[in-house]
C-alpha positions as CSV (number, residue, x, y, z in Angstrom):
1,M,7.3,-22.3,-7.0
2,L,10.8,-21.0,-6.2
3,V,11.2,-18.5,-3.4
4,A,12.5,-15.7,-5.7
5,A,9.4,-16.2,-8.0
6,I,7.1,-15.9,-4.9
7,I,8.8,-12.7,-3.8
8,E,8.6,-11.3,-7.3
9,R,4.9,-12.3,-7.6
10,V,4.0,-10.5,-4.4
11,H,6.0,-7.4,-5.3
12,L,4.4,-7.2,-8.7
13,A,0.9,-7.6,-7.3
14,L,1.6,-4.7,-4.8
15,E,2.9,-2.5,-7.6
16,E,-0.1,-3.2,-9.8
17,Y,-2.5,-2.5,-6.9
18,G,-0.8,0.8,-6.5
19,K,-1.8,1.8,-3.0
20,D,-1.3,0.8,0.6
21,C,-3.0,-2.4,1.6
22,S,-3.4,-4.7,4.5
23,M,-1.8,-8.2,4.7
24,E,-5.2,-9.7,4.1
25,E,-5.5,-7.7,0.9
26,V,-2.1,-8.8,-0.3
27,V,-3.2,-12.5,0.3
28,G,-6.3,-11.7,-1.8
29,L,-4.1,-10.2,-4.6
30,C,-2.1,-13.5,-4.8
31,P,-4.7,-16.3,-4.6
32,D,-2.2,-18.8,-6.0
33,L,0.0,-18.3,-2.9
34,T,-0.6,-19.4,0.7
35,W,-0.8,-16.9,3.6
36,N,2.6,-18.2,4.8
37,Q,4.2,-17.6,1.3
38,V,2.9,-14.1,1.2
39,Y,4.0,-13.4,4.8
40,L,7.6,-14.6,4.0
41,A,7.7,-12.5,0.8
42,I,6.5,-9.4,2.6
43,D,9.1,-10.0,5.4
44,Y,11.9,-10.3,2.8
45,L,10.7,-7.2,0.8
46,N,10.5,-5.2,4.0
47,K,14.0,-6.2,5.1
48,T,15.4,-5.3,1.7
49,G,13.6,-1.9,1.7
50,M,11.3,-2.7,-1.2
51,V,8.2,-2.3,0.9
52,R,7.3,-0.6,4.2
53,V,5.3,-2.4,6.8
54,A,3.5,-0.3,9.4
55,L,1.0,-1.1,12.2
56,D,-2.0,1.2,12.0
57,P,-4.1,2.4,15.0
58,D,-6.6,-0.5,14.4
59,R,-3.6,-2.9,14.8
60,T,-3.7,-3.9,11.2
61,Y,-0.4,-4.3,9.3
62,M,-0.4,-2.1,6.3
63,I,2.0,-2.6,3.4
64,Q,3.3,0.3,1.3
65,V,5.3,-0.6,-1.8
66,Y,8.1,1.4,-3.3
67,P,7.9,1.4,-7.1
68,A,10.6,-0.7,-8.9
69,F,11.7,2.2,-11.0
70,S,12.7,4.3,-8.0
71,E,15.1,3.2,-5.3
72,S,13.9,2.5,-1.8
73,P,15.3,4.7,1.0
74,Q,17.3,1.7,2.3
75,A,18.9,1.1,-1.1
76,V,20.0,4.7,-1.4
77,S,21.4,4.6,2.1
78,Q,23.4,1.4,1.3
79,Q,24.8,2.9,-1.9
80,S,26.0,6.0,-0.1
81,S,27.7,3.9,2.5
82,V,29.5,1.8,-0.2
83,Q,30.5,5.0,-2.1
84,K,31.9,6.5,1.1
85,A,33.8,3.4,1.9
86,S,35.4,3.1,-1.5
87,S,36.5,6.8,-1.5
């Protein structure tokens, strides 16, 4: 499976789930993927602002997905920077 397809698969699973979930729950949502594939997809999605990863008080990593139809805070910030630079 291509890396882009893995990332898309994880993001879609998170959107369908519709609420915050732990890394272990994400792995359960994608039984066709390995733990490592899910981890790398979450890492990419976090770095691109499509999900937010937070450590809760129980030391569990929780994943919050930003819906695809709305822009993530990072994407909005990047667009503003580009618009200011081009002005």
